[in-house]
N, C-alpha and C positions, 0 to 999 in steps of 0.2 A: 038360846044360851046367852047368859050374861057374861060380861068381861071378867068378873071375879071367878066365875066357874071355869071359864076358859083357862085363865092363868093357873088355877088349882090343878087342872088336868095336865097342862103342859109341864108344870113343875114336877109332877109325879112321873111323867114319861122321861123327863130329863134325868131325874134321880135314878130311875131304873137303868137307863143306858149308861150312866156314869158309874154304876156298880161294876161295869166291865171295862169301859173305855176311860183311860186316865187322861185328864186334861181335854184338849180338843173341844172346848166349849163352843167355839165359833163353827166348827165342823158339824157338831151335833145340831146347832141351831139351823144351819143350812139344810140339814136332813129333814128337820121339822118343817121348814119352809116348803120343801118339796111335798111332804106328806099332806099338809093342810091346804096347799094351793092345787092339789091334784096334779102336780108336775112330777116328772121323772128325773132321776139323778144318775150322773155318770161319775163314778169314783175312779180317779186315775192317779196311780202312784206306783212306786217300786214294790216288789213283793215283800210281805212281812210287816207292813206298816199298819195293818188292822182294818183293811177295807171290808173284807168278808165278815170279820168279827163285829164291826159297827152295824152292818146290815142285819146280822143275826140278833144283836142286842136290841135293836129297834123292834124287830119282829116279835121277839119274846115279851117285850114290854106292852104289846098290844094284843088284844084278844081277837086276832085276825088269822086267817089261813095263810100260811107261808110255804113257799116252794122254792127250791134252788135248782138251777140248771147249770151244769158245767159245759160251756160251749166248746165244741171241738170241730175240726174240719169236716167230719163225717155226719154232723148233726143235720137232720132234714127239717124243713119247715113243718111237716106233719108231726115231728117229734115235739114241737112246741104247741101247735094249735089243736092237734087231735085229728081223728080220721072218722070216716063213715065205714063201718064194717058190716058184713052180712052175717046176721044171727041165724044159723041154720035151724035152731029150735023154733024160733018165731017166724022163720021164712021172710025176714024183712031186714032192711038196713037200719042200723042204729048208730048214733053218734057217740064216740068215745072221746071225751074232752081231754086235752093235753094239759100240761102243767101251767099254761098261760091262764087257765081258769082258777085264779087265786086272788087274794087281796094284795099280798106283797110278793113280788117275784125277784129273786136274786139271780141275775144273769152274769155268772162268773166268767171272766175273760171273754167278753163278748166279741172282741176283735179276732178271736181264733176261729170263729164260724165263717162260713162262706158268705159272700154278698147275698146270695139267694135266701139263706136262712135269716140273715140280718134284716132283709127287707120284709120278711114275714111279720116282723114286729111293728112295722109302720102303722098299719091299720089298728092294731091292738093299742098302741101307745097314744095315737092321736084321737081315735074315735071310740075307744073302749068297746070294741066289738071285733068279732072274727067271722069272716065269710068263708065257708067251706062248701064246695060243690053247689054254689049258688044260694046256700042257706046262711042267713046271718044269725049269729049267736051273740047276745049281749054279755058283757063282763060285769060282774058284781062290783058295787062300790063298797069301800074304797079300792082303787086299783093303782098300785105304785110299782114301777120298775126301777130297781137299783142295779145298775150295770157296773162291772169293774173291768179295768183293763190296765195292762202293764205298758207304759210308754217307752220303756228302755229296750226290751227284747222284741225285735221286729221279725225275726225268722219264723216263718209259718203262720204269720198273722195277716189279716185283711183289714186295713184301716177303714174306719167307718166313713162313708160318704157324707157330704154336707147335708143332704136331705135327712139322713138318719141322725146326725148330730143335732140338727135343729129341733128334733123331737124331745131332746133332753132339756128340761128347764134349767138345770144347774150342772156345772162341771166342777167337781170338788177334788182338791188334793189334800191328803191326810198330813203329809209332812213328817219328818222325824221328830221324836219326842225330845224334850229338853233333858238335861242330866237328872234333874229332880224327878221328872216324869218317868224316865227310864228306870230309876231305882224303885219307884213306886210300882211299876209294871212287874219287875222281878219279884218284889215282895208279894204282890197280889196274886200272881200266878205260881208262886213257889210250891204250894201244897195242893191246890185244887183249881178247877176252872170256875171263875166267878159267874160265867154265863149260866151255869146250872142253878144259881140262886136267884135268877131274875124271873119274876112272875108278871103276868099281865096286869096293868093298872088302868087301862082304858078299853072300852068295848067298841065294836063296830059302830054302834049308834052314837057314841061319844065323838068318834072321828068325823062321822058325817055331819053332826051338828057343828063341830069346829070348822069344817069346810064350808058351811053355809053362812058364816058370819063375816068372813074376812073381806068380802066384797063391799061391806058397808063401811069399811074404814075410809075416813075422809081424805081426799086428795085435792089440793088447791089447784087452780088453773095454772099458777106459776110452775108447779111441779109437773103438770102435764107437759108444759112447754119445755121444761128442763129435760125430761125423759126423751122427748122427741128430738130435741137439739143434739143430744148425745148420739142417738141412732142416726140422724142425718149427717152428723160429722163423720161417722165411719163410712158413709156411702161416697163421700167426696175426698177422703184422705188419699194422698198420693201413694202411700205404701200399702193400701188395702184394695184388693181386686174386687172383692164382694163384701159389701157392708151388711149391717144388721137389717133384717127384714122386719115388716110390721109384726110378725109373730114374736120376734125378739123383743121389741119395745113393749108389747102386751105382757110378755113374760116378766119383764123388769118391773112393770107396774104391779102385777099380781104379787110378785115376790116382795116388793117393798111394802105392800099392804099387810102381808102376813108378818114380815119382820117387825113392823110397827106394833102389831099385836103382841109378838113375843117380847118386845121391849116394854110392854105395859101401857101402850098408847092406842087410842082409836083414831089417830090421824098420822099421816106420813110427814116426815121431815126430810130435808135434803141429805142428811147423813145416812138415812135408810137406803136411799138410791145409790149413793156413792159406795156404800158397803157391798152392795149386790151387783154393781156394774161388771166386775171381773168374772165372778162365777156364773152370771147369767149370759153375758155377751161374748166372752173371749172365744168360745168354741163355735160361735156363729159367724165368724169373719174368716174370709179367705185372703191370705196375704199374697202379694205379688211375688215375693221371694220365699219359695217353699222351705228353704233351709232355715230361715228365721222362725218358721212355725214350730220347729222342734225345740227352739230355745224359749218358748213361751213369750215370744216377742209381742203377741197380740195383747197381753196384759200390760206390757210397757206402753204400747200405743194408747190403750184405754186410759192409763194414768195420765199421759200427756193430754189427751182429749179433755179429761176432767179438769185439768189445770187451765185449759183455754176457755172453757165455757163458764160464764158468770153463774154463781150459785144464787138461787132465789133467797131473798130476805125472809126470815122466819116470822112472817106476820100473816094473820088470818089462816093459820094452819090448824087450829085447834077446834074445829067445828065437828067434833065426833058425833056419830049417830048411834053408837052401840051403847046400850044401857049398862051402867056400871054396877 
């Protein structure tokens, strides 16, 4: 796939999602970063800000299989992954796949499920496979988990452990709309649901092709050092108990490569990295003061770290290898 074809497809997906979602261009781009880099997303914000609607709009714009699970305390791991049941007619065990066998999975209010059910997603998200009764079942490509959670209401919830959070490439907040956006939302949803007018504009094959080219985006040695310097700074910071792991620095690299493509370039610049530091790394750090974690203090610390680390000069950054 050439760069021009990539941009044409991405623009069509953006326009389809924007038929439903007012504004939030940066949020939509982060969603596309997760899709193209085969990373998973955690949408965290108060109820009613459009988290579920955003996931549905993306799913409808793609010709992919989409399933939604409402996470509850009584949800079992087998309700996600599937079970082996005995077929009396055939006198043999057969596998009945669960909703995890899809292309885009919306895990609504993931923090309401028990840790046992949450942990059943680990293998699925990291290795794109499910092991049941000793038998491994591969998940089809593309496979994207979009999980939502409400950070305000804690009663009856089970906070995601660090190992689970680390499987999400991006943690995204929707935020409240501006006054102008709020008026446009009222007008757009006044008579009908615009989600019903969204049709698929990209096929599974298109998505797989887009996922296959981002790794060719050029990254200079200075930017490799810049990304690693950010990760290492979190590991020695006096207010951080657990810094960013190598998985986190790899996720930042992949996200920056995709973001460069979304910006019309086949090479990464420092601004790509700085834009993605907070959504990619903020949920991967464990603060020494747990009370500050509720105040999104990790994002403040990352902002300070960015100010302390010298930004590479933008030279020798344009050695792109993707045909235009």
